[in-house]
C-alpha positions, 0 to 999 in steps of 0.5 A: 298483708301482715303486721307484727306487734311486739310486746316487751314486758321484760327487758333484762340487761347484764353488763350491757348485754341485753336479752329479750325474755317472755316475748309475745308476738301477734300476727294479723292478716286481713286485707286486700290481696293478702298473699303472704300468710303464715305463723310466727314460731319464733321471732327470728323465724318470722323476721328472717323469712317473712316471704315464705308465708305467702300462700292463702287458701285459694277458695278464700282468696276468691270468695271471701271479701274480707281479704279485700277490706280495711275493716279487719285491719282496723279491728286488729289495730283496735285489739291492741288497745283492749285487754286480751280476750276482750274487745273493749278499745282503750281499756286494758287491765293486763298492763304487762302486755303493752305494745311498744312498737309496730312493724308493718308492711310490706304494702303501704295500705296496711301501714296507713290503716294502722297509722290512723288508729295507733298514731293517736297513742303515739305508738312508733311504727316501723314499715318495711315496704312502701311508705304511705302517702301521709299529709299530716305532719303529726302522723309522720313523726311516728313513722320509721322506714326500714325501706330506703328512700323510694326516690333513690329507687326511681332514680335507679330505674331511670338510670337503668333505662338510660344505661340500656338506651330503653326509651320506649317503655310501658308502665304498670302501676297500682290504682292508689296513692302510691301509684299516683305518687310514682306517676307524678315523679316519673312522667316529668323526670323520665321525659326530661331524660328522653324516655317516653311511655308506650302506655301507662296502665293502672291495676285496681287493687280492691277486687270484690266478688261482685266485680271480679269479672269486670276487673278480670276483663280490665286485666285482660285488656291490659295484658293485650296492650302489653303483648301487642305494644312495640316496647320490650320493657315494662316497668311494673311499679306495684306491690307484692299482691300484684305478683299473683296477677302477674304470674297469671299472664303465662296462661291468660292468653287462652281466655282472650278471643283474639288469642294474643300471643305471649311475647317475652318482655324485660320486666322491671320490678321495684323492691316492694314487689317480691315474689308471691303466689297462691296454691293453685299456681304451684305447678305453673310455669315460671318462664315469664319471669325469666330474665326480669330485673328487680330492685331489692333492699340491699341485704347480706347473708346472715350467719346460721340462717340456713342452719336455723331453717333446717332445724325448724320442722315442727309447727304443730305446737302452736294450735291456732297458727297460720303456719299450719295452713302454710305447712299443709299447702306447701307439702300437700298434706293435712293435720288431723284437725285441719279445716281445709279437708274433712277427709285428708288424703295425706297426713302432715307429720311436722317432720317434712323438710323445707329443703324439699320445697321448690323455690316457687313455694318456699325460698330459703335465701334471705330476701330484702323485705325479710332483711328489713324486718330482721333489722327492724326488730334489732333497731327496736331492741337497741332503742329500748336498751338506750331508753331503759338503761338509765331508768333501770339504774335510777330504779335500783337507787330508788329501791334502796330508798323505797321510792317508786317511779313511773314506767317509761312511755312509748312516745319516748321511744321515737327519740331513741329510734331516730338515733339508733345505730348498730352493726347487725350480725352480718356486720352492716351498720344500720341507722336512720337518716334525718327523714326517718328512713334507713340509710341503705340502698338497693340491689339489682337482681336478675331472675333466672328460672328453670323448668323444675319450678326453681329460680336463681336471683343473681345480683348484677348491680347496686344503687348506692345512696352515698354517690351522686344521683348521676352515678348512683347505679353500678351494673355488671351488664355482661352477667345479665341473662335476658329472656329467651326471645332475645338470644342472650343479646341486649333487647332494644326498646324503641319506638322505631329503629334507631337512626343510622350513622350519617342520619339525624332524627326528624320529629313526627307530628302528633307522636311523642318525641321518642318516635321520629323519622331519619333524614340524611345529613345535608352536604358538609355535615356528619352524624357520628352517633346513632340517633343523633338529634342533629347533624353537625359540620366538620371543623374547617380543617376537615371534611365529611367522608362519603357516608357522612360518618367521620371527618377526614382531615383536608389535604393542603394544596397549591399550584405546585412545580411538582404536579403535572399542571405546574410542570406544564405551565412552567415548561410553557413559560420557559419555552416562550421565554426562550422564544422571546429571547431568540426573537430579541436576539434576531432583532438586535442582530438585524437591527439595521434592516428596514423591517426592524427599523420600521415602527420605532425600533426602541419600542420593539425592544421594550415590547420584546423585553416586556413579553419576556418578563411576562412569561417569567412572572408566572413563576411568582404564581406557581409554588407555595405562596409566601409574603414576597410572592403575594406582594409581587405577582399581581403588581408585576403582572399588571406593570409588565403588561401595561408596559407591553400594551403601552408599547403596542399603543405607541407603535400603533399611534406612530403608524397613524401619525406617520401616514398623516405626516406624509401629506403635504403641509401636515403639521403632525410631522413634528409629533412623529418621533421617539419623544412621543413614543417614549411619552406614551410608554412612560405615562401609561406605565407610570399610571399602572405603577401608581395604581399598584403602589396604592394597592400595596399601600392600603390593602396589600395581598397576603398569604392565606389558607382557603378552607371553604371553597374546596370541600376536601382541600385547604388551598394555600393562596394569596388573598388579593387584599383589596379586590377592587384594586385588583379589578382596577389594575385589570381595568386599566389594562383593558382600557389600554387594550381597547385603545390599542385595538381601536387605533390598530383596527382603523390603521390596518389598511393604511398604504404603508409598506412598513405598516404593522397595524394589521398584525397588531390588530389581530394580536389585540383581538387575540389578547382581548379574547383571552382576557374576556374569557378570563373573567367568567372562568376565573370567577367560576373556578376554585382553589389552585385552578383559579391561579392556573386560569390566570397563569394560562391567560398570561401565557396565552395573551403574551404568546398571542402578542409575540406570535401575531406581531413578531412571527411575520417579521421573523419569517421575513428576516430569517427565511426571506432576507431578500424581502428585507431590503429597502429597494424591495420594499420601495418597489413593492410600494410602487 
């Protein structure tokens, strides 16, 4: 890497306008993977285009181990403390060349090495790359970061993954403290947000000649892991020198025994990993970078930047400049005294045009790291201005008084650096936050490469530090160019295919939570999003569709007069009501006939009227339930049928008593008559009325919406209130039915011409059959069909009573009137 040392021997201000004169700069580059190399021609040239000096001789890169050691970096740091041309640390006789500030980077390693030496002398250090891991609070006081807060970048990477729903990613980081710091933050933070890691690999930075083969084998294994993994997204949290190894991926497969096929991946680079290369990669394909997304320090175009480059051609005036090396390797030529080629084939004139170089060799546009260095130089200038201005004023006064003052000390610059705030030539305000880091954000860059070794970096988003962490990412996803394999569609990066709508995720034992199976939602629940963690039920007013994707609003239903079932039941009810009325009219018209008089004529009329009302009471069960219907229908049904059954019981008992009263000397004759029949009817009816009154008093029925019994319907019904009271009503009716059936069955063969016990027996058998079937059927049906079952039972049982008891009598009265005479009946009896 490189670090820049700036001396300010003369700092002259005129009317608050400062210029830097007699500026001297030293450039050193002696450590691991130093792939950025070049010379400083002018201050603005280095500060604006640092990354153009990114090539070193390939033979030195491979053979000279000093590039991979910290020794030369320590040596260069200690040279600052020596006189020029001599190496005597901590002794300087040329006081006009004192260093006041160091600009170091872009890698954290070089900053840490320089800090070990220069922090002793409290020399300020500005870093434009990753911040080194420093545990000593005393040392951190001398650091000023031109690189934004790295946690902000990590949060930006996290939100980028979440935005595209990439939950299965690979991670490549450097095997150093920076990589460890990144993993400590990422493993917990990303997992909390639902992101898993297919693999986590570490690349070793230090590579010595003796270990090159071993390290290359390790690199090939990492490459094979990446190419064979399911994840399509790889986060490479590394620094600049790793870009050289990354570019080797495009041709590394030929060295693998397994011949692993290279697959397109979406690479995510951090801001400290800008594009670099070595000379032998000049003609290599760049398609591996196509579609990559990288973070870069937010920057703006500087006015006159390209024009400045076009004006800079000659580099030969600096005799020992790394710029000459860059120039020779960039244009493939050699200067006359070059050490790279004793017999050069092509001479460098120094007039070659930088515009002719492809982007892979020399990039004319401003990069994030270059922009940071540019701002760092001006930050130091403004801080020096603020620090020295009062001393110049005081020195002018002292000169008149022939006084001498000491020069300002370098440690005093820290205070002014922390408080510096200025607008650069692009109009951006530059200042440090309370942690000594520049208050800036990151741009998100999309890499688009072309076959002619050129590329475009398209700004597609931004990480804004002034917004909350949850919404700091702004992205124009439609403008992103994806790798060719994905046909310009957003690539997925999942452990398995997402669960479709209507399915939920089920964890696989022994696998990360991002790997799961899909299970169909249980009945009654839906999943309206892909990859749902769980299915959820619809609201009570809705039900799932067939695919269990959406909830459909339930339709309201009840036993209506307008639907076929309601129409049929109503028609049947009116029909039997009409028949009951006709039968009653026939009996009234022939009330003096023996058949009508037999078995208590009054009870017959009451029974017919009760049956008439039993047919009509079903109208309370049909139609939309309301408060009146709910209160009346079960009570009316219970009381009417109790009256009917008590009439049948009275008629049956009278038959038995009448037969017993015909025996000579029988004392039962006094019980035969209307009084007993009326007592039976009134007492039984009164009991049922009492039960219904208690029911309506303590827990009356009420209108209700049943949202659960039917999957797709909301049933408007009458809630019976107290189910116990409902079954007590039915139980009392069953009791009357049982007594009536028993008495009628015993009296069916009594020798009486007027005996209707056999008809009552059969009618009660029909009645019992209907209501015995009613209970299980009623309990097994749902919704409006429960009401229909009860209505049908009422109609069937009432019709059974009407038909079985009165049809034979009406047949005789209407069609066989000759049999309806007392003489005929007596004759038949004899």
